[in-house]
C-alpha positions in Angstrom: 46.3 24.6 -56.3 47.4 21.5 -54.4 46.8 18.1 -55.8 43.8 16.2 -54.6 44.4 13.4 -51.9 44.1 9.8 -52.9 40.8 8.2 -52.6 38.9 11.0 -51.2 35.6 9.7 -52.8 35.1 13.2 -54.1 32.9 14.2 -51.4 34.0 17.7 -51.2 33.2 18.2 -55.0 30.5 15.8 -55.7 27.3 14.8 -53.9 27.9 11.3 -53.7 25.6 8.5 -52.6 27.8 7.4 -49.8 28.0 10.9 -48.4 24.2 11.1 -48.6 23.9 7.8 -46.8 26.4 9.0 -44.0 24.6 12.1 -43.5 21.2 10.5 -43.3 22.2 7.7 -41.0 25.0 9.1 -39.1 27.4 6.3 -40.1 28.7 4.5 -43.2 26.2 2.5 -45.1 27.3 0.0 -47.6 25.4 -1.3 -50.8 25.5 -5.3 -51.0 25.0 -6.6 -54.4 22.7 -9.3 -54.9 21.7 -11.7 -57.6 18.0 -12.8 -57.0 17.6 -15.3 -59.9 15.8 -12.9 -62.3 16.0 -12.7 -66.1 15.4 -10.0 -68.5 12.6 -9.6 -71.0 15.2 -8.7 -73.6 16.6 -12.1 -73.3 13.7 -14.5 -72.9 12.0 -13.5 -76.0 9.3 -11.1 -74.5 11.2 -8.0 -75.9 14.2 -9.5 -77.5 16.8 -12.3 -77.5 20.5 -12.0 -76.7 20.2 -8.8 -74.5 21.9 -5.4 -74.9 24.7 -5.4 -77.2 27.1 -4.5 -74.5 25.6 -6.8 -71.7 27.3 -9.7 -70.1 25.8 -9.6 -66.6 28.6 -11.5 -65.0 30.9 -8.4 -65.5 28.4 -6.4 -63.3 27.3 -8.8 -60.6 29.6 -10.9 -58.4 27.1 -13.6 -58.3 25.5 -13.7 -61.7 26.7 -17.1 -62.7 25.4 -19.1 -59.7 22.8 -17.1 -57.3 22.6 -18.5 -53.9 19.9 -17.7 -51.3 19.4 -14.1 -50.4 20.3 -14.6 -46.7 23.5 -16.4 -47.7 24.5 -13.6 -50.0 23.7 -11.0 -47.4 25.7 -12.8 -44.7 28.7 -13.3 -46.7 28.8 -9.7 -47.9 28.2 -8.2 -44.5 30.9 -10.2 -43.0 33.5 -9.0 -45.6 32.4 -5.3 -45.4 32.3 -5.3 -41.7 35.7 -6.8 -41.6 37.1 -4.3 -44.3 35.5 -1.1 -43.4 33.9 -1.5 -40.1 30.4 -1.0 -41.6 27.4 -2.1 -39.6 24.5 -1.0 -41.9 23.7 -2.0 -45.2 21.5 -1.5 -48.4 20.4 -4.6 -50.2 21.2 -3.8 -53.9 19.1 -6.1 -56.4 21.5 -5.7 -59.3 21.8 -8.3 -61.9 19.4 -8.5 -64.7 15.8 -7.0 -64.2 14.9 -7.1 -60.5 11.3 -6.2 -61.1 10.5 -8.9 -63.7 8.6 -11.4 -61.9 5.1 -11.8 -60.4 4.6 -9.7 -57.5 4.5 -12.4 -54.9 8.0 -13.6 -56.0 9.3 -10.2 -55.8 7.9 -9.6 -52.2 9.5 -12.8 -51.1 12.9 -11.7 -52.2 12.7 -8.3 -51.1 11.5 -9.3 -47.6 14.3 -11.9 -47.4 16.7 -8.9 -47.6 14.7 -6.5 -45.4 14.2 -9.0 -42.5 17.8 -8.4 -41.4 17.8 -5.6 -38.9 21.0 -4.0 -40.2 19.6 -3.8 -43.9 18.2 -0.4 -44.0 16.6 -0.7 -47.3 16.5 -1.7 -50.9 18.1 -0.3 -54.1 16.2 -2.2 -56.9 18.0 -2.2 -60.4 15.4 -2.6 -63.4 14.5 -1.5 -66.8 12.0 1.5 -67.4 9.6 -0.9 -69.2 9.2 -3.4 -66.3 7.9 -1.4 -63.4 4.0 -1.8 -63.4 2.0 -0.2 -60.7 1.8 -3.3 -58.3 5.7 -3.3 -58.0 5.8 0.4 -57.4 2.9 0.0 -54.8 4.9 -2.6 -53.0 8.0 -0.4 -53.0 6.1 2.5 -51.7 4.7 0.6 -49.0 8.3 -0.4 -47.8 9.2 3.3 -48.0 6.2 4.3 -45.8 7.5 1.9 -43.3 10.7 3.9 -42.9 13.0 1.7 -45.3 15.4 3.6 -47.6 14.0 2.7 -51.2 15.6 3.5 -54.4 14.5 2.6 -58.0 17.4 2.4 -60.3 16.2 2.5 -63.9 18.6 1.5 -66.7 18.1 4.0 -69.4 21.8 4.4 -70.7 20.8 7.0 -73.5 17.9 9.4 -73.9 18.3 8.9 -77.7 15.9 6.3 -79.2 18.2 5.8 -82.3 21.0 4.9 -79.9 18.7 2.5 -77.8 17.8 0.8 -80.9 21.5 0.4 -82.0 22.4 -1.3 -78.7 19.2 -3.4 -78.8 17.8 -2.0 -75.4 14.2 -2.9 -76.3 12.5 0.3 -74.8 12.2 3.8 -75.6 12.8 7.1 -73.7 9.1 7.6 -73.4 9.0 4.4 -71.2 11.7 6.0 -69.0 9.4 9.1 -68.9 6.6 7.2 -67.8 8.2 5.1 -65.2 9.9 8.1 -63.5 6.5 9.8 -63.3 4.8 6.9 -61.7 7.6 6.3 -59.3 7.8 10.0 -58.1 4.0 10.1 -57.9 4.5 7.5 -55.0 7.3 9.1 -53.6 9.9 6.8 -54.8 13.4 8.4 -55.6 14.8 7.3 -58.9 18.4 6.9 -59.9 18.9 7.1 -63.8 21.6 5.0 -65.2 23.7 6.6 -68.2 26.3 5.1 -70.2 29.2 7.4 -71.7 30.7 6.5 -74.8 27.8 4.5 -76.6 28.4 3.9 -80.3 27.8 7.0 -82.2 27.4 9.2 -79.2 29.8 12.0 -78.2 30.1 14.6 -75.5 27.2 16.5 -76.6 25.1 13.5 -76.7 25.9 12.7 -73.1 25.1 16.1 -72.0 21.9 16.1 -73.9 20.8 12.7 -72.2 21.7 14.1 -68.8 19.6 17.2 -69.4 16.6 15.0 -70.4 16.6 12.8 -67.3 17.1 15.8 -65.0 14.1 17.6 -66.6 12.1 14.6 -65.3 13.2 15.3 -61.7 15.3 12.1 -60.9 16.9 12.1 -57.7 20.0 10.1 -58.4 22.6 9.6 -61.4 24.7 6.6 -62.2 27.4 7.1 -64.7 29.2 4.2 -66.5 31.9 4.1 -69.1 30.9 1.8 -72.0 33.5 -1.0 -71.9 33.8 -4.1 -74.1 33.4 -7.5 -72.5 33.5 -10.9 -73.8 30.8 -13.0 -75.3 28.9 -9.8 -76.5 27.7 -8.1 -79.7 29.8 -5.2 -78.9 32.9 -7.5 -78.7 32.3 -8.6 -82.2 31.8 -5.0 -83.5 35.0 -3.9 -81.6 37.0 -6.7 -83.1 35.8 -5.6 -86.5 36.9 -2.0 -85.9 33.4 -0.8 -85.9 33.4 0.5 -82.3 36.2 2.5 -80.6 35.8 3.0 -76.8 36.8 6.2 -75.1 40.2 6.9 -73.9 40.4 7.7 -70.1 41.2 11.4 -70.8 38.1 11.6 -72.8 35.9 9.9 -70.3 37.2 12.0 -67.4 36.6 15.2 -69.2 33.0 14.2 -70.0 32.4 13.0 -66.8 33.5 16.4 -65.3 31.2 18.1 -67.6 28.3 15.9 -66.4 29.1 16.6 -62.8 29.1 20.4 -63.5 25.7 20.3 -65.2 24.0 18.4 -62.5 22.1 20.2 -59.6 23.8 19.8 -56.2 20.9 18.0 -54.7 21.0 15.2 -57.2 23.1 12.4 -55.7 25.8 10.4 -57.8 25.5 6.9 -57.1 28.6 5.9 -59.3 31.0 8.0 -61.4 32.7 4.9 -63.2 32.2 1.2 -63.6 34.7 -1.6 -63.9 34.8 -5.2 -65.1 36.9 -8.1 -64.3 40.2 -8.3 -66.0 39.2 -11.9 -67.3 36.3 -10.7 -69.1 37.4 -7.1 -70.1 38.7 -6.6 -73.6 38.8 -2.8 -73.8 39.7 -0.2 -72.7 42.1 -1.4 -70.3 41.7 1.4 -67.8 38.1 0.2 -67.0 39.7 -2.2 -64.6 41.1 0.5 -62.5 38.4 2.1 -60.5 40.5 4.2 -58.1 42.7 5.4 -61.0 39.5 6.7 -62.8 38.1 8.2 -59.7 41.1 10.1 -58.8 41.5 11.4 -62.4 37.9 12.8 -62.3 38.6 14.5 -58.8 42.0 15.7 -60.3 40.0 17.3 -63.3 37.5 18.8 -61.0 40.4 20.3 -59.0 42.2 21.5 -62.2 38.9 23.3 -63.3 38.3 24.6 -59.9 34.7 23.5 -60.3 32.2 21.2 -58.4 28.7 19.7 -59.0 26.2 22.2 -60.0 28.6 24.8 -61.2 26.8 25.0 -64.6 23.6 23.4 -63.8 20.1 24.9 -64.4 19.4 24.3 -60.8 16.2 26.4 -60.5 14.6 24.6 -63.5 15.3 21.1 -61.9 13.9 22.2 -58.5 10.8 23.7 -60.0 10.2 20.2 -61.8 11.1 18.1 -58.9 8.6 20.0 -56.6 5.8 19.7 -58.9 5.6 16.0 -58.6 
């Protein structure tokens, strides 16, 4: 079996979100990460303070320190991506913190500021499962009814309430289940965020969480290896020897398992995650995106397998069609 080419984006083994957008729109569509100035109920005291044990939002969002107007962020991002990749169409990705956590009027203003651009085809809104009230979902459904590409990205991380409590998430799996049902009732596709390598969790736990979210009929999955960044409670635990992150080989193997168990119609929005070197403490491989993606592809080639090879596809389709 020949070795996989470099940087193929896994499109022949995995149903990636990039390939989904290419097929749907006939050209490359890039997500532009935005910071709209929101906060989080797990930081402002409503649910808790200090946030999740692993969270330093600067490590995930390029503008998390000093948000600038939406229009300026979009203009800058579109110019860079157009020059680098030739892309001419974009999705506005509201990424930093909890992007449905504000009065509906404020949310509409920020979302409209992104959608007013003719080359922005839609929104991907990242949030918590306990922060999607009916008015927010109704607003997103109206955008979708106007032909916009709308995705609701729900940060679950684990389906185990014990793990969620341990990392100070401030919500439960039941709230995720409720949010998914409410979104799907309105025809809004949901992408579930799952973290691999959370404290106390192993390969079996990762597969169990995946199966639980698939049973709810989510349309997308985003995987992220847990990494240790500065200025977090997890960093303290790591320095004390209370937490040991996964090595690259274990993450790649678990990720390949999750791909195999995911029905082929579900889109993978991400298979790994990185952090800036100046913030990353461990593991070092989380600073090398393409090395990880190439390793995942190599593992799929080694197994001669692909997405859905071990999925309970018919079960998932039955649930998805029942919404």
